[in-house]
gemmi code that builds the backbone of each chain (N, CA, C; Angstrom):
import gemmi

chains = {
    "A": [
        ("MET", (-19.932, -22.006, 5.254), (-20.051, -20.915, 5.562), (-19.363, -19.871, 4.955)),
        ("ALA", (-19.893, -18.634, 4.851), (-19.548, -17.342, 3.801), (-19.058, -16.514, 4.981)),
        ("ARG", (-17.916, -16.214, 4.805), (-17.099, -14.887, 5.142), (-17.356, -13.831, 4.608)),
        ("VAL", (-18.804, -12.884, 5.685), (-19.066, -11.695, 5.283), (-18.338, -10.705, 5.897)),
        ("LEU", (-18.123, -9.623, 4.705), (-17.513, -8.295, 5.038), (-18.348, -6.879, 4.870)),
        ("LEU", (-18.265, -6.195, 5.808), (-19.150, -4.778, 5.671), (-18.045, -4.026, 5.781)),
        ("PHE", (-18.533, -2.596, 4.751), (-17.555, -1.787, 4.716), (-18.542, -0.513, 5.339)),
        ("GLY", (-17.723, 0.414, 5.203), (-18.027, 2.194, 5.466), (-19.244, 2.225, 6.328)),
        ("ARG", (-20.067, 2.727, 6.155), (-21.355, 3.086, 6.829), (-22.153, 1.764, 7.543)),
        ("LEU", (-21.833, 0.653, 6.767), (-22.405, -0.335, 6.792), (-21.882, -1.244, 8.213)),
        ("ALA", (-20.606, -1.242, 8.000), (-20.163, -1.651, 9.275), (-20.204, -1.093, 10.581)),
        ("ASP", (-20.415, 0.314, 10.616), (-20.805, 1.241, 11.499), (-21.865, 0.720, 12.049)),
        ("GLN", (-23.300, 0.802, 11.319), (-24.324, 0.236, 11.600), (-24.594, -0.914, 12.329)),
        ("ALA", (-23.770, -2.102, 11.591), (-24.094, -3.505, 12.385), (-23.171, -3.352, 13.683)),
        ("GLY", (-22.288, -2.532, 13.785), (-21.465, -2.761, 14.708), (-20.157, -4.152, 14.528)),
        ("TRP", (-20.178, -4.679, 13.419), (-19.403, -5.483, 13.073), (-18.717, -5.501, 11.536)),
        ("ARG", (-17.480, -5.867, 11.492), (-16.648, -5.699, 9.987), (-16.863, -7.168, 9.727)),
        ("GLU", (-16.645, -8.281, 10.077), (-16.501, -9.590, 9.678), (-17.378, -10.574, 10.658)),
        ("ARG", (-17.734, -11.334, 10.072), (-18.520, -12.653, 10.383), (-18.774, -13.597, 9.506)),
        ("GLU", (-18.335, -15.160, 9.881), (-19.193, -16.209, 9.187), (-20.468, -16.362, 9.520)),
        ("VAL", (-21.171, -16.837, 8.331), (-22.600, -16.769, 8.391), (-22.718, -18.331, 7.510)),
        ("ALA", (-23.540, -19.163, 8.175), (-23.907, -20.657, 6.992), (-25.006, -19.845, 6.320)),
        ("ALA", (-24.904, -20.257, 4.853), (-25.601, -19.533, 3.837), (-25.317, -20.465, 2.573)),
        ("GLU", (-26.483, -21.147, 1.946), (-25.673, -21.551, 0.452), (-25.770, -20.694, -0.667)),
        ("SER", (-26.872, -19.569, -0.423), (-27.020, -18.495, -1.293), (-26.640, -17.152, -0.805)),
        ("LEU", (-26.804, -16.119, -1.809), (-26.961, -15.046, -1.296), (-28.457, -14.252, -0.572)),
        ("THR", (-29.462, -15.217, -1.185), (-30.858, -14.788, -0.869), (-31.152, -15.207, 0.732)),
        ("ALA", (-30.004, -16.548, 0.934), (-30.353, -17.084, 2.128), (-29.287, -16.416, 3.200)),
        ("LEU", (-28.469, -16.063, 2.606), (-27.717, -15.235, 3.685), (-28.305, -13.928, 3.876)),
        ("ARG", (-28.975, -12.984, 3.020), (-29.708, -11.949, 3.798), (-30.802, -12.180, 4.447)),
        ("ALA", (-31.366, -13.383, 4.519), (-32.536, -13.845, 5.252), (-31.901, -14.290, 6.745)),
        ("SER", (-30.596, -14.584, 6.580), (-30.366, -15.072, 8.080), (-29.666, -13.734, 8.670)),
        ("ILE", (-29.256, -12.723, 8.163), (-28.614, -11.440, 8.619), (-29.797, -10.987, 9.097)),
        ("ALA", (-31.148, -11.037, 8.162), (-32.465, -10.318, 8.568), (-32.898, -10.879, 10.011)),
        ("ASN", (-32.415, -12.031, 10.344), (-33.140, -12.944, 11.160), (-32.789, -12.219, 12.463)),
        ("ASP", (-31.331, -12.016, 12.028), (-30.560, -11.210, 13.505), (-30.619, -9.785, 13.587)),
        ("ASP", (-30.735, -8.852, 12.648), (-30.773, -7.941, 12.716), (-31.570, -7.079, 11.091)),
        ("ALA", (-32.877, -7.051, 11.546), (-33.671, -6.610, 10.479), (-33.220, -5.263, 9.838)),
        ("GLY", (-32.671, -4.343, 10.880), (-32.405, -2.989, 9.926), (-31.230, -3.080, 8.824)),
        ("LEU", (-29.925, -3.677, 9.567), (-28.820, -4.008, 8.644), (-29.267, -4.665, 7.203)),
        ("ALA", (-30.121, -5.898, 7.428), (-30.582, -6.605, 6.308), (-31.279, -5.662, 5.585)),
        ("GLU", (-32.055, -4.563, 5.659), (-32.758, -3.336, 5.112), (-31.520, -2.814, 4.381)),
        ("ALA", (-30.462, -1.817, 5.002), (-29.541, -1.193, 4.987), (-28.475, -1.808, 3.872)),
        ("LEU", (-28.600, -3.380, 3.786), (-27.593, -4.178, 2.876), (-28.355, -3.980, 1.307)),
        ("ALA", (-29.373, -4.175, 1.306), (-30.586, -4.155, 0.086), (-30.976, -2.726, -0.641)),
        ("GLY", (-30.328, -1.624, 0.492), (-30.322, -0.261, -0.072), (-29.784, 0.113, -1.341)),
        ("PRO", (-30.331, 1.626, -1.368), (-29.602, 2.065, -3.094), (-28.346, 2.488, -2.809)),
        ("GLY", (-27.507, 1.868, -3.995), (-26.203, 1.951, -4.034), (-25.503, 0.548, -3.318)),
        ("VAL", (-25.685, 0.020, -2.637), (-24.854, -0.797, -2.257), (-24.621, -2.003, -3.235)),
        ("GLN", (-23.327, -2.533, -3.327), (-22.873, -3.316, -4.230), (-22.721, -4.852, -3.425)),
        ("VAL", (-22.451, -5.797, -3.874), (-22.390, -7.113, -3.516), (-21.054, -7.734, -4.424)),
        ("ALA", (-19.905, -7.801, -3.661), (-18.852, -8.369, -4.317), (-18.646, -10.185, -3.946)),
        ("VAL", (-18.890, -11.103, -4.619), (-18.621, -12.459, -4.123), (-16.867, -12.894, -4.747)),
        ("ASP", (-16.163, -13.177, -3.432), (-15.039, -13.695, -3.736), (-14.161, -12.460, -4.659)),
        ("LYS", (-14.350, -11.087, -4.502), (-14.175, -9.998, -4.986), (-14.397, -9.460, -6.515)),
        ("ALA", (-15.882, -10.197, -6.649), (-16.134, -9.916, -7.905), (-17.170, -9.585, -8.093)),
        ("LEU", (-17.876, -8.189, -8.759), (-19.172, -7.497, -8.440), (-20.138, -8.548, -8.738)),
        ("VAL", (-21.385, -8.606, -8.302), (-22.255, -9.599, -8.913), (-23.571, -8.904, -8.538)),
        ("ARG", (-24.627, -9.265, -9.377), (-25.958, -8.781, -9.474), (-26.840, -9.915, -8.960)),
        ("GLY", (-27.771, -9.815, -8.283), (-28.991, -10.330, -8.060), (-28.301, -11.808, -7.070)),
        ("GLU", (-29.017, -12.889, -7.671), (-28.683, -14.127, -6.764), (-26.955, -14.724, -7.145)),
        ("ALA", (-26.392, -15.649, -5.865), (-25.440, -16.147, -6.537), (-25.342, -17.013, -5.653)),
        ("ALA", (-24.545, -18.700, -5.921), (-24.746, -19.291, -4.739), (-23.245, -19.249, -4.285)),
        ("LEU", (-23.458, -19.319, -3.120), (-22.239, -19.578, -2.220), (-21.450, -21.013, -1.549)),
        ("ALA", (-20.239, -21.256, -2.320), (-19.927, -22.085, -1.702), (-19.157, -22.357, -0.608)),
        ("GLY", (-18.470, -23.498, -0.040), (-17.668, -23.605, 1.292), (-17.154, -22.161, 1.810)),
        ("SER", (-16.667, -21.565, 1.147), (-15.249, -20.849, 1.787), (-15.108, -19.415, 0.953)),
        ("THR", (-16.635, -19.221, 0.617), (-16.938, -18.001, 0.017), (-16.872, -16.619, 0.436)),
        ("GLU", (-16.207, -15.536, -0.275), (-16.304, -14.270, 0.774), (-17.251, -13.297, -0.066)),
        ("VAL", (-18.178, -12.989, 0.800), (-19.130, -11.950, 0.162), (-19.069, -10.638, 1.150)),
        ("ALA", (-18.960, -9.475, 0.145), (-18.828, -8.380, 0.858), (-19.761, -7.439, -0.046)),
        ("PHE", (-20.369, -6.621, 0.927), (-21.210, -5.785, 1.012), (-20.693, -4.093, 0.936)),
        ("LEU", (-20.843, -3.706, 0.004), (-20.130, -2.202, -0.622), (-20.986, -0.991, -0.700)),
        ("PRO", (-20.969, 0.071, 0.218), (-21.590, 0.957, 0.278), (-21.374, 1.979, -0.709)),
        ("PRO", (-22.257, 2.712, -1.175), (-21.272, 3.874, -2.202), (-20.113, 3.809, -1.928)),
        ("MET", (-19.021, 4.002, -3.151), (-17.889, 4.634, -3.033), (-17.377, 5.733, -2.674)),
        ("SER", (-16.676, 5.845, -1.598), (-16.104, 7.704, -1.661), (-15.035, 8.021, -2.889)),
        ("GLY", (-14.437, 7.161, -2.984), (-13.171, 7.539, -4.214), (-12.099, 8.387, -2.858)),
        ("GLY", (-10.976, 8.143, -3.516), (-9.791, 8.543, -3.154), (-9.219, 9.974, -2.247)),
    ],
    "B": [
        ("MET", (2.284, 0.000, -11.106), (1.945, -0.594, -9.450), (1.357, 0.048, -8.379)),
        ("ILE", (0.540, -0.627, -7.963), (-0.206, -0.126, -6.931), (0.297, -0.499, -5.560)),
        ("THR", (0.037, 0.656, -5.052), (0.670, -0.033, -3.418), (-0.650, 0.947, -2.326)),
        ("LEU", (-1.101, 0.022, -1.538), (-1.949, 0.664, -0.436), (-1.516, 0.611, 0.925)),
        ("THR", (-1.153, 1.781, 1.449), (-0.584, 1.903, 2.863), (-0.834, 2.391, 3.705)),
        ("GLU", (-0.640, 2.103, 5.191), (-1.113, 2.643, 6.409), (-0.206, 4.073, 6.524)),
        ("ALA", (0.961, 3.332, 6.313), (2.026, 4.482, 6.855), (2.243, 5.783, 6.169)),
        ("PRO", (2.506, 6.956, 6.722), (2.805, 8.254, 5.849), (3.866, 7.385, 4.927)),
        ("PHE", (4.137, 8.380, 3.737), (5.037, 7.976, 2.587), (5.259, 9.537, 2.437)),
        ("GLU", (6.946, 9.437, 1.576), (7.507, 10.837, 1.112), (7.046, 11.066, -0.491)),
        ("PRO", (6.703, 11.804, -0.657), (6.187, 11.736, -2.307), (7.733, 11.815, -3.251)),
        ("GLY", (8.166, 12.938, -2.392), (9.940, 13.458, -3.481), (10.555, 11.864, -3.657)),
        ("ALA", (10.670, 11.154, -2.456), (11.167, 9.893, -2.865), (10.808, 8.912, -3.935)),
        ("LEU", (9.081, 8.675, -3.918), (9.046, 7.987, -5.038), (9.088, 8.371, -6.295)),
        ("LEU", (9.235, 9.895, -6.138), (9.227, 10.299, -7.526), (10.713, 10.170, -8.152)),
        ("SER", (11.715, 10.115, -7.164), (12.404, 9.960, -7.865), (13.330, 8.460, -8.191)),
        ("ASP", (12.589, 7.734, -7.539), (12.518, 6.151, -7.480), (12.011, 5.984, -8.914)),
        ("PHE", (11.191, 6.560, -9.669), (10.034, 6.114, -10.705), (10.760, 6.753, -11.672)),
        ("CYS", (11.564, 7.864, -11.170), (12.461, 8.576, -12.758), (14.020, 7.487, -12.843)),
        ("LYS", (14.303, 6.931, -12.258), (15.426, 6.256, -12.134), (15.179, 5.160, -13.302)),
        ("GLY", (16.668, 5.161, -13.850), (16.556, 3.926, -15.233), (15.788, 4.362, -16.316)),
        ("ARG", (15.651, 5.504, -16.699), (14.737, 5.380, -17.834), (15.331, 6.335, -19.155)),
        ("ASP", (16.009, 5.551, -19.832), (16.571, 6.072, -20.703), (15.870, 6.357, -22.258)),
        ("GLU", (14.349, 5.556, -22.143), (13.423, 5.763, -23.347), (12.169, 6.455, -22.827)),
        ("THR", (12.392, 7.149, -21.679), (11.334, 8.127, -21.116), (11.354, 9.678, -21.604)),
        ("GLY", (10.535, 10.195, -22.009), (11.051, 11.288, -22.334), (10.127, 12.732, -21.446)),
        ("ALA", (8.913, 11.630, -20.901), (8.527, 12.649, -20.037), (7.452, 11.770, -18.618)),
        ("VAL", (8.154, 12.546, -17.158), (7.316, 12.007, -16.238), (6.198, 12.833, -15.699)),
        ("ALA", (4.971, 12.553, -14.997), (3.874, 13.742, -14.649), (3.766, 12.980, -13.480)),
        ("SER", (3.739, 13.664, -12.334), (3.427, 13.057, -11.465), (2.290, 14.282, -10.595)),
        ("PHE", (1.865, 13.952, -9.478), (0.596, 14.013, -8.629), (0.576, 13.882, -7.333)),
        ("VAL", (0.319, 14.795, -6.423), (0.452, 14.739, -5.106), (-0.818, 14.992, -4.487)),
        ("GLY", (-1.447, 14.313, -3.938), (-3.060, 14.928, -3.157), (-2.736, 14.827, -1.482)),
        ("LEU", (-3.198, 15.838, -1.178), (-2.951, 16.128, 0.439), (-4.197, 16.226, 1.329)),
        ("ALA", (-4.007, 15.660, 2.412), (-5.743, 15.960, 3.357), (-5.669, 17.196, 3.759)),
        ("ARG", (-6.502, 18.022, 3.691), (-6.768, 19.091, 3.904), (-7.507, 19.462, 5.478)),
        ("ALA", (-7.336, 20.682, 6.172), (-7.828, 20.388, 7.482), (-9.506, 21.229, 7.673)),
        ("GLU", (-9.730, 21.994, 6.216), (-10.750, 22.427, 6.359), (-11.191, 23.274, 7.228)),
        ("GLY", (-10.031, 23.939, 7.380), (-9.974, 25.280, 8.478), (-10.533, 24.949, 9.942)),
        ("GLY", (-10.068, 23.702, 9.743), (-10.539, 23.158, 11.606), (-11.396, 22.258, 11.697)),
        ("ASN", (-12.251, 22.153, 10.467), (-13.254, 20.817, 11.025), (-12.912, 19.611, 10.653)),
        ("ALA", (-11.747, 19.709, 9.814), (-11.061, 17.918, 9.567), (-10.085, 17.484, 10.554)),
        ("SER", (-10.010, 16.772, 11.513), (-9.029, 16.618, 12.226), (-8.418, 15.360, 11.684)),
        ("ILE", (-8.818, 14.478, 11.059), (-8.175, 13.517, 11.031), (-9.273, 12.675, 9.533)),
        ("LEU", (-8.274, 12.136, 8.340), (-9.496, 11.503, 7.875), (-9.194, 10.407, 7.590)),
        ("GLU", (-10.266, 9.349, 7.352), (-9.827, 7.868, 7.527), (-10.806, 7.519, 6.541)),
        ("LEU", (-9.546, 6.696, 5.797), (-9.940, 5.942, 4.644), (-9.757, 4.293, 4.917)),
        ("GLU", (-10.847, 3.691, 4.288), (-11.135, 1.900, 4.157), (-10.881, 1.614, 2.995)),
        ("ALA", (-10.107, 1.051, 2.818), (-10.299, 0.033, 1.322), (-10.970, -1.628, 1.520)),
        ("TYR", (-10.748, -2.196, 0.567), (-11.299, -3.666, 0.611), (-9.867, -4.345, -0.164)),
        ("PRO", (-8.903, -4.679, 0.920), (-8.065, -5.352, 0.357), (-7.899, -6.235, -0.841)),
        ("GLY", (-6.954, -6.159, -1.819), (-7.255, -6.723, -3.120), (-8.178, -6.093, -3.983)),
        ("PHE", (-9.289, -6.095, -3.707), (-10.457, -5.734, -4.498), (-10.089, -4.077, -4.673)),
        ("THR", (-10.088, -3.426, -3.773), (-9.497, -2.125, -4.016), (-8.279, -2.163, -4.991)),
        ("GLU", (-7.112, -2.914, -4.884), (-5.920, -2.796, -5.943), (-6.352, -3.181, -7.361)),
        ("ASN", (-7.038, -3.814, -7.270), (-7.444, -4.238, -8.847), (-8.300, -3.466, -9.466)),
        ("ALA", (-8.983, -2.742, -9.113), (-9.696, -1.756, -9.664), (-9.394, -0.590, -9.797)),
        ("ILE", (-8.344, 0.036, -9.189), (-6.994, 1.057, -9.375), (-6.133, 0.707, -10.421)),
        ("ALA", (-5.603, -0.998, -10.647), (-4.939, -1.391, -11.133), (-5.461, -1.459, -12.748)),
        ("ALA", (-6.967, -1.420, -12.400), (-7.843, -1.680, -14.084), (-7.857, -0.311, -14.405)),
        ("PHE", (-8.007, 0.535, -13.530), (-7.901, 1.921, -14.199), (-6.483, 2.606, -14.870)),
        ("ALA", (-5.607, 2.049, -14.087), (-4.253, 2.262, -14.749), (-3.849, 1.363, -16.191)),
        ("VAL", (-4.350, 0.334, -16.012), (-4.456, -0.441, -17.777), (-5.244, 0.531, -18.711)),
        ("GLU", (-6.463, 0.843, -18.366), (-7.158, 1.741, -19.124), (-6.593, 2.864, -19.641)),
        ("ALA", (-5.812, 3.875, -18.541), (-4.882, 5.014, -18.973), (-3.924, 4.450, -19.904)),
        ("ALA", (-2.986, 3.598, -19.914), (-1.816, 2.888, -20.449), (-2.239, 3.123, -21.648)),
        ("GLY", (-3.605, 2.358, -22.136), (-4.082, 1.980, -23.334), (-4.568, 3.092, -24.125)),
        ("ARG", (-4.751, 4.000, -23.511), (-5.697, 5.500, -23.960), (-4.507, 6.271, -24.383)),
        ("PHE", (-3.507, 6.182, -23.808), (-2.710, 7.317, -23.847), (-0.950, 6.704, -24.032)),
        ("GLY", (-1.075, 5.597, -24.229), (0.405, 5.086, -24.659), (1.562, 5.325, -23.175)),
        ("LEU", (1.262, 5.033, -22.259), (2.020, 5.024, -21.294), (3.240, 3.958, -21.079)),
        ("GLN", (4.038, 4.051, -20.798), (5.372, 3.520, -20.589), (5.487, 2.957, -19.204)),
        ("ASP", (4.698, 3.554, -18.236), (5.107, 2.844, -16.761), (3.791, 3.975, -16.067)),
        ("TRP", (3.536, 3.393, -14.837), (2.543, 4.097, -14.049), (2.950, 3.498, -12.514)),
        ("ARG", (2.808, 4.577, -11.551), (2.824, 4.187, -10.317), (1.807, 4.710, -9.372)),
        ("ILE", (1.319, 4.021, -8.611), (0.294, 4.529, -7.675), (0.728, 4.337, -5.809)),
        ("VAL", (0.254, 4.932, -5.398), (0.710, 5.194, -3.808), (-0.381, 5.814, -3.238)),
        ("HIS", (-1.293, 5.028, -2.304), (-2.643, 5.409, -1.936), (-2.844, 5.249, -0.156)),
        ("ARG", (-2.489, 6.220, 0.597), (-2.543, 6.090, 2.011), (-4.023, 5.265, 2.505)),
        ("VAL", (-3.747, 4.427, 3.562), (-5.828, 4.053, 3.905), (-5.160, 4.117, 5.428)),
        ("GLY", (-6.525, 3.608, 6.242), (-6.436, 4.389, 7.604), (-6.424, 5.836, 8.033)),
        ("LYS", (-6.107, 5.724, 8.924), (-6.112, 7.648, 9.610), (-4.663, 8.774, 9.450)),
        ("ILE", (-5.364, 9.670, 8.459), (-4.681, 10.776, 7.811), (-4.624, 11.938, 8.421)),
        ("ALA", (-3.374, 12.282, 8.965), (-3.592, 13.802, 9.631), (-3.572, 15.093, 8.003)),
        ("PRO", (-4.071, 16.229, 8.629), (-3.973, 17.493, 7.504), (-2.625, 17.752, 7.262)),
        ("GLY", (-2.200, 17.849, 6.051), (-0.836, 17.914, 5.223), (-0.192, 17.062, 4.837)),
        ("GLU", (-0.600, 15.727, 5.464), (-0.055, 14.391, 5.001), (-0.449, 14.114, 3.665)),
        ("ALA", (0.552, 13.164, 2.675), (-0.102, 12.853, 1.335), (-0.959, 11.899, 1.628)),
        ("VAL", (-2.034, 11.982, 0.458), (-2.687, 11.018, 0.696), (-2.680, 9.849, -0.544)),
        ("VAL", (-2.242, 10.773, -1.670), (-1.970, 10.081, -2.892), (-1.064, 10.325, -4.079)),
        ("PHE", (-0.149, 9.351, -4.205), (0.480, 9.710, -5.469), (0.354, 8.791, -6.529)),
        ("VAL", (0.631, 10.001, -7.691), (0.594, 9.222, -9.178), (1.594, 9.885, -9.925)),
        ("ALA", (2.266, 8.764, -10.712), (3.048, 9.424, -11.575), (2.981, 8.297, -12.740)),
        ("THR", (3.362, 8.906, -13.843), (3.196, 8.375, -15.238), (4.616, 8.568, -16.121)),
        ("ALA", (4.627, 8.130, -16.982), (5.804, 7.785, -17.729), (5.632, 7.574, -19.016)),
        ("SER", (5.840, 8.424, -20.069), (5.481, 8.237, -21.364), (7.133, 8.566, -22.440)),
        ("LYS", (6.640, 8.605, -23.626), (7.819, 8.963, -24.665), (7.566, 10.935, -24.282)),
        ("HIS", (6.536, 11.127, -25.093), (6.227, 12.949, -24.609), (5.672, 13.328, -23.723)),
        ("ARG", (5.455, 14.319, -23.715), (4.745, 14.735, -22.232), (3.269, 14.721, -22.320)),
        ("ARG", (2.831, 15.052, -23.493), (1.347, 15.178, -23.371), (0.623, 14.044, -22.884)),
        ("ALA", (0.839, 12.473, -23.127), (0.482, 11.574, -22.946), (0.636, 11.379, -21.168)),
        ("ALA", (1.701, 11.741, -20.958), (2.222, 11.522, -19.164), (0.929, 12.592, -18.153)),
        ("PHE", (0.851, 13.574, -19.052), (0.240, 14.761, -18.334), (-1.258, 14.286, -18.398)),
        ("GLU", (-2.042, 14.098, -19.489), (-3.192, 13.653, -19.448), (-3.655, 12.251, -18.734)),
        ("ALA", (-2.640, 11.255, -18.685), (-3.043, 9.964, -18.204), (-2.764, 10.181, -16.667)),
        ("CYS", (-2.333, 11.226, -16.282), (-2.080, 11.575, -14.508), (-3.250, 12.042, -14.090)),
        ("ASP", (-3.827, 13.006, -15.255), (-5.141, 13.773, -14.824), (-6.073, 12.845, -15.237)),
        ("PHE", (-6.365, 11.823, -15.870), (-7.380, 11.055, -16.057), (-7.462, 9.786, -14.444)),
        ("LEU", (-6.228, 9.394, -14.246), (-5.887, 8.851, -13.499), (-6.751, 9.185, -12.093)),
        ("MET", (-6.099, 10.601, -11.697), (-6.720, 11.178, -10.530), (-8.252, 11.606, -10.584)),
        ("ASP", (-8.803, 11.479, -12.028), (-10.408, 11.818, -11.922), (-11.024, 10.713, -11.553)),
        ("TRP", (-10.571, 9.332, -11.973), (-11.032, 8.236, -11.797), (-11.064, 7.916, -10.640)),
        ("LEU", (-9.863, 7.917, -9.838), (-9.114, 7.654, -8.501), (-10.350, 8.614, -7.560)),
        ("LYS", (-10.268, 9.526, -8.215), (-11.628, 10.776, -6.901), (-12.823, 9.907, -7.071)),
        ("SER", (-13.189, 9.729, -8.346), (-14.684, 9.135, -8.231), (-15.245, 7.775, -8.669)),
        ("ARG", (-14.234, 6.913, -8.927), (-14.969, 5.565, -8.981), (-13.500, 4.419, -8.038)),
        ("ALA", (-12.598, 4.898, -7.426), (-12.027, 3.739, -6.576), (-12.723, 3.422, -5.367)),
        ("PRO", (-12.681, 1.868, -4.907), (-13.419, 1.465, -3.876), (-12.578, 1.849, -2.647)),
        ("PHE", (-12.984, 2.872, -2.074), (-12.599, 3.680, -0.563), (-13.812, 4.085, -0.139)),
        ("TRP", (-13.741, 4.072, 1.170), (-14.763, 4.665, 2.163), (-13.763, 5.645, 3.077)),
        ("LYS", (-14.710, 6.975, 2.802), (-13.650, 8.100, 3.543), (-14.431, 8.711, 4.650)),
        ("LYS", (-14.292, 8.589, 5.698), (-14.733, 9.425, 6.891), (-14.050, 10.779, 7.362)),
        ("GLU", (-14.600, 11.639, 7.598), (-13.747, 12.680, 7.994), (-14.008, 13.264, 9.541)),
        ("HIS", (-13.144, 12.878, 10.079), (-13.478, 13.497, 12.031), (-13.010, 14.649, 12.107)),
        ("GLY", (-14.333, 15.264, 13.032), (-14.032, 16.584, 13.135), (-14.490, 16.953, 14.420)),
        ("PRO", (-14.357, 18.303, 14.697), (-15.058, 18.801, 16.162), (-16.268, 18.231, 16.212)),
        ("ASP", (-17.345, 17.869, 15.271), (-18.882, 17.368, 15.820), (-18.657, 16.451, 15.497)),
        ("GLY", (-17.916, 15.774, 15.272), (-18.109, 13.986, 15.538), (-17.510, 13.640, 13.848)),
        ("ALA", (-18.019, 12.304, 13.447), (-17.332, 11.835, 11.932), (-18.368, 11.660, 11.106)),
        ("ARG", (-18.152, 11.854, 9.756), (-19.025, 11.575, 8.684), (-18.553, 11.155, 7.586)),
        ("TRP", (-19.360, 9.914, 6.799), (-18.848, 9.354, 5.816), (-19.102, 10.356, 4.571)),
        ("ILE", (-18.202, 10.328, 3.708), (-18.273, 11.283, 2.319), (-18.202, 10.782, 1.360)),
        ("GLU", (-18.623, 11.136, 0.225), (-19.002, 10.369, -0.903), (-18.779, 11.335, -1.890)),
        ("PRO", (-18.378, 10.843, -3.399), (-17.948, 11.822, -4.114), (-18.844, 13.437, -4.810)),
        ("THR", (-18.058, 14.442, -4.568), (-18.959, 15.514, -4.898), (-19.426, 15.370, -6.425)),
        ("ALA", (-20.318, 16.118, -6.488), (-21.085, 16.091, -8.217), (-19.798, 16.839, -8.938)),
        ("GLN", (-18.362, 17.717, -8.567), (-17.561, 17.845, -9.350), (-17.000, 17.073, -9.479)),
        ("ASP", (-16.439, 15.955, -8.577), (-15.858, 14.853, -8.940), (-16.179, 13.874, -9.956)),
        ("ARG", (-17.465, 13.999, -9.843), (-18.255, 12.959, -11.430), (-18.271, 13.742, -12.577)),
        ("THR", (-18.304, 14.913, -12.265), (-18.561, 15.780, -13.398), (-16.896, 15.550, -14.055)),
        ("ASP", (-16.098, 15.739, -13.331), (-14.470, 15.643, -13.973), (-14.480, 14.463, -14.652)),
        ("ALA", (-14.619, 13.366, -13.635), (-14.498, 11.864, -14.168), (-15.256, 11.203, -15.586)),
        ("GLU", (-16.337, 12.611, -15.443), (-16.968, 12.099, -17.290), (-16.418, 12.592, -18.083)),
        ("ARG", (-15.704, 13.720, -18.490), (-14.696, 14.408, -19.168), (-14.241, 13.415, -20.006)),
        ("TRP", (-13.874, 12.022, -19.319), (-13.030, 10.892, -20.100), (-13.716, 10.078, -20.755)),
        ("ASP", (-15.168, 10.291, -20.205), (-16.521, 8.770, -20.905), (-16.112, 9.078, -22.744)),
    ],
}
model = gemmi.Model(1)
for chain_id, residues in chains.items():
    chain = gemmi.Chain(chain_id)
    for i, (resn, *xyz) in enumerate(residues, 1):
        res = gemmi.Residue()
        res.name, res.seqid = resn, gemmi.SeqId(i, " ")
        for name, pos in zip(("N", "CA", "C"), xyz):
            atom = gemmi.Atom()
            atom.name, atom.element = name, gemmi.Element(name[0])
            atom.pos, atom.b_iso = gemmi.Position(*pos), 0.0
            res.add_atom(atom)
        chain.add_residue(res)
    model.add_chain(chain)
structure = gemmi.Structure()
structure.add_model(model)
structure.setup_entities()
């Protein structure tokens, strides 16, 4: 199970901030979310959205082990 | 050291603490950013961070500043959660042997914080809430150091 975290406008759109999703890879995770909420999956793949796996930014595909944390980060506002 | 806090903080107390016990520091520069009311259009500023990730990113900015300017020490405190107009949002202090490094490092840290720090900022006003992204000016300010 991956612990999925949403921030900023993505959390507003989804109506949740944190959820456990069973997925072995980022691609599988996105497919699982799309199955549940296609609009959200589209937003997660949108321009400027970065992905962090266990608090490190990743590009493209990533394998997700047992207790991985996956965060979707919309464009950052700055402080 | 970087601290994120949901509670309001007193910048003067932070500055006094930061200045204590420094017999080899010639200069301390500091900056305090306050939440603006925007003429009544911003009743509350709400800042969201990614705990752990946000502190790491800001600490990396400070390590960069320390290397570039030869800082002896630095302190950053940043509010998260709901912030009322007039409250302090951010405190930055830098310590160095001479003043130029302290001034420049403080300026650099604020430019990077304003444009590159992992925060998500929402402004609540009379017409509802809106997410805020860095302004073109914030980006240009940060690019001065590239």
